[in-house]
N, C-alpha and C positions, 0 to 999 in steps of 0.2 A: 622623487616624483610624487606629486599629490595623488592620493587615492581616496575613494570613499571610505570614511572612517568606520563605517558599519562592518567592513570586511574584517576588522580586528576582532570582532565578537564571534566570528564564524570559526571557532576552533574545535568543533565537535565532530569532525569527519571520522567515523568510527574505524574505518579500515586503515587509515593513516595511524591512528592511535594503536591499533592492533599490531601493525608492523613495528612500531616503536617498542611495544611491550615485548615482542618475541624476537626482535632483531638479534639480540645477543644470546638467545636460547637455542641450543643445538639438541635435537633429539638424541637420547642415549640408546635408542633401540634401532634395529635395522629394519623395522616394519615399514612398509610402504605408507607414505603420508596419506591421510584422509582429510580433505578440506571440507569442513561442515560450517564454516563461518559465512559463506556466501550463498545467498538465496537465489542461485542460478539453476533453473530447471536442467536436469540431465537427460530427461526423456527426449527422444527425437520427435520433432514435430511431424504431423501427418504428411504423407506423400502428396496430399492435395495442395499443400503449400508450394512445393517445388514445381509441381505440374502446372499450377496456375501461373507462377512466375515465368516459366518457360513459354507458356502459351501467349504471354503478353510481352515478350522480350523486345518486340518492335517498338514499344512505347517508352523506352528509357530516354529517348531524345526529346520528349515533350515536357513542357512545364506543367506540373499538376495543379489543379485548383486547390487553393488553401483550405477551403471548407470541406473538401472531400468530394469525390464523384457521387452523383445521385444514387447509383446502385449501392454503394457502400453505406450511405446514410439511410437508405431504405432497409437494407439488411440489418442495420443496427436497430432501427425502429421496430422491425418485426421481431428481433430477438428480445429486446426490452419488453415488448408487449407480451410475448409468451412467457418469458422468464419471471417477470414481476407482476403478472396479472394486471397490467395497466389496461384500462378500457380501450378498445379498438378506436383509433382515430384521435386519442388524447395526445399522442406525440406526432409532431409534424417533422419530416426529415429536413425541411428547409429552415424551420424556426427553432427546433429543440435540440438539434444535434450538430456538433462540430468535431471533426476528426483531428487527431493530434499525432505528432511524431513520438508515440509513447506517452504515458501520462506524467512522467517526471517533468518535462518542459511545461506541460499544461498546469500542473499543480503549482509549480514555481511562479509562472507568469501570472496566474490568476490573481494573486495577492496585489499585483500592480494595478489591477482593474478595480478592486473593491475596497481597498484601504484608503480612506481619505486623509487629508492633512491632519485633521483633528476630529474628535467625536466627543460629544458631551463635555466640551470645554477642555479636553485633555488629549494626550497622545492616544491614538487608537490602540485597541487590543486585538491580538489574534490568539484565540484559544487553541492549545495544542495538547493532545493526549501525551502522557508521560509514563512509559517510554513512547518514542515517536520516531517517525521516518524523518531523517535529517532535512529533507526538502521543506517540510512544514516550517521549521525554525528558520532556515535560510530565507524562505520567501517572506516570512513575517519581518525578519530583521532588515532585509534590504528594501522592504516597502516602508520602513520607518516606523513600524508598529512595535509595541511591547508584546513579546510572546509571553503568554501566561500559561504555565504548565499545569495540567490537571492530572494528578497522580492516578494511575490505573493499577491497583494492587489486588492481591488475593482477597483483601477485606471487602472490596467493592466489585468483586468478580471480574477484575481486570477491565472494567469500563469506567471512564470518568463519572464521578457522582455529580449529575447535573443539578441536583437540589442544593449542593454545597457551594455552588459558584456564587460569590457575593453579588448583590444587586448592583453595586457601584461598578463592578467589573463588567457585568452584562451591559450596562448602559454605555460603556466605552467600547464594547466589542464590535468589530467590523466584520470579522470572519472567524469561523470555527471549522478547523480541520478535524474530521472524525474518520477513523479507519475501522472498517468492519468487513470481514474478519480482521481482528487487530493484528498488526505486526509489532511485536513478536509473539504475543500471548495466544493468538488463535481464537479468542473469544468473539462472540457474535452479538451485535446490538439487536435486541428484540424489536418487533414492530412497535410495541408500546414505547420503548426507549426512543426510537427514531421519531415517533409522533411527538414525544416530549421535546426532543431537540428542535424539531421544526417549529413547535409552538413557541419556544424561547426565541428562535431566530425572527419570527414574525412579531412577537411582542416587543423585542428590543431592537428591531430593525438592523439585523446583521445577516450575513450570508452563511448558510450551512453548506460546506463542501465535503461530501462523503467519498472517501477513497475506498472503492469496492473492488480493487484489483485482485483480491484473493477469493472473491465470492463464488467462483466455480470450482474451487478445491475445498470440498466439505466432507464431513464424515457421514452424518446421518440425514440431516434435514437441510434443504437449501436455505442459506441465510436470507432473511428479508432485506429489502433495499429501500433507500430513501424515496425513490419515485413510487414504489409500492405504498409506502406510508403516506405520501402525498395523495395518491389515488384513494386510499382508505379515508383520509380526512375530507376529501371532496372539494378542496379549495385550489386546485391547480398546482403548479410547480413553483410558485413565487418564492424567491429567495433560497432556492435549493438547487444544487447541481450535484451530479455524481460523475465519478471518473472510473473508466474501465479500460482494460488492456488485454492484448492477446499474449502477453509475456508468460503468464502463468497458466491461463485457461488453455492455450494451445501449445505450450512449451516453445514459444516463438519470441523469446526475449530479443533476439537480434533483428527481428522484423521492424521494431520500433513503430508499432501501430497501436493506437488507442483512441479514445474519444471522451468528450465531456457532453453531458446531456442534462436538460432541465429547463429552468426558467428562461423563456424565450427572450426576455429583455437582456438578461445577462449574457446569453449565448450570442445575441446580436452585437453587443458591445465588445465581447471577447473576440469575436470574429474580426472586428475592426482593429483591435489592439494587435492581434496576431498577424495582421497584414503587415505590420511594421517589424515585429520581432519573432514571429513564430517560424517553425520549420515546415516546409511542404513535404508531403509524403509522396514518393515517386508512384507513378501510375501502375506499374506492375505490382508494387506492394499493396496498393489500394485494391487491386483486383484480387490478390491473394487474401487480403483481409475480408473482402466481401464473401469469398468462398468459405472462409473459416467461420465467420459469424453465422452462416447459413447451415453449418454442419454440426450436429450434436454427437455423432457417433464417436469421433475422436476424443471429445471432451469426457464422455462417459468412461471410455477406456482409460484415459488419463487419471480420472478421479478414482477409479478402481485400483489403479497401481498405488496411489497414495494411501488408500485405505489399507492395503496390504502392508505398506511400510509402517503405518501406525499400529497395526496388529503386532508386527515384529518389535516395535518400540515398547508397546505395552507389556508384551511377554517378558522382555528383558529388563525393563526399568520400573514396572509397577511396584509401589511401596518404597521407592527410593527417590531422593532428590525432589520431593514434592511433585512427583510426576502426575500429570492429568492428561487425559486424551483431549486434544484441542478440537473445537467444533469446526474449525476451518483453517485454511492456510497449510503451510508445510514446515512450520517451525516447532521445535520443542523449547519450552521455557523452564529450565531446570534450576531448582534452588539448591545451591551448593555452599552457602555461607559466605564465601569471598570469591566473586566472579573472576577477578584478575588472577588470584592465586591458583584457582582451578584451571584457568586457561593456560597458565605457564606450566602447570604440572602435567596437563594432558599433552601438551606439545613435547615437553621434555621426556616424559615417561611412556607416551603412547603414540607419538607422531600424529596426533589428532588436533586439528586446528579448529577452534570454536571462537565465538565472539563474546567477550564479557558483557553481561547485561547492562552494566553501568555505562557502557559506551553508547547505548541506545536511549539513554535517559539522562536526567541531570537533577542535582539537588537544587531546589528552588524555594525561596522565601523561608529559609532556615530549616527546611525539611531534609531528611536524608534522601539520597538518590534511591528511587524505588527499584532500580535495576541492579544495584551493586552486589546483591547476594545471589545473582542469577547468571547463567550462561545461556546463550541462544545457539541452538543447533538447527541447521537446515537439513532435513532428511530427504535429500534430493537424489541420493545415489541409489544404485540397484540394491536388491534385497540382500545379496551375499555380502556386499561391502558394508551395509548397515549392520548386519549381524556381527561382523568382525568389529566394527566401531563400538557397538554397545558392549561387547565382551571386553574390549580394552578399557572403556569408561568404567565399567564395574570393577575391573581389576585395579585401576589407578585411583579412583575416587572412593 
């Protein structure tokens, strides 16, 4: 059966690789397994979610609007304006906002919109931070672009070095996926960094797509956002979009509700494209999302819980494995020398399942894989389980 040959290059699904790695490894201990490989929130979402779903149960039989109900888009505008100090009236719910069935489908489909057949006389480029969320590479590949991986290492504070991108690469660039706070490293792009990235997008005529899905889980200071940087530059939102989700902010991964916001021309074209291949979000879910974006109390409580988890991690791991306290997100990025070997050892000797850092990155252009010496831990469990997990990690590693 003939298939798109680009599929053959999509061999980097990390959890399939993890299953292969650990398939023949049996824990030697009788301890209860602790799964820290999956970034799935364990906190229960607020009661507001289920209450709103129940109140709108009569709407499951109706087709929902693809762009999102007006109340939801207005709630998103209000939240963005408050959170990122965007001038009042700068964002229009009809022109700047498009709701999504979670951000994964939006991030993937977006490349189909903005990657042309060629650019600057060659194959278009999609810039991808390295390590990366696998959707960025999948989207670039299936759109027919060359994914160019920008290493984000301890030496550059785990953010791609924008000044090191060759001019000839920038000239061919159609799209730049940037994640802040970064997954997995938890580092935050500063406002100046975002301004620089926006400047490059406008100078070299590409689109900057900033994945800000972890922006509401932060340690001390709220991470700045790309729309905030646009507002500071004072030139509108041209060539910039941001993606947000309720999965982490509200511990509502199963709700599958997110949005994209920014450049009104891109939002308009993306709305047209999604009418063919996007997923509509049911009306009760849109009502619940509206309520969640309007409420901050549950977000503050959620954030405080993660801060306590990082306190526990810092007490247990400071001075070991290159530990640092991340600025945002809920992952630890620990340097262990050989990520695969450490992963096998932790499962065999401690019944702890983590993700080798090399599975979230790749060796590119003759360089070493920037994640191969690391493991990624999702600290999503309750405090007692985390204390147990860190004690086992220290014992085994």
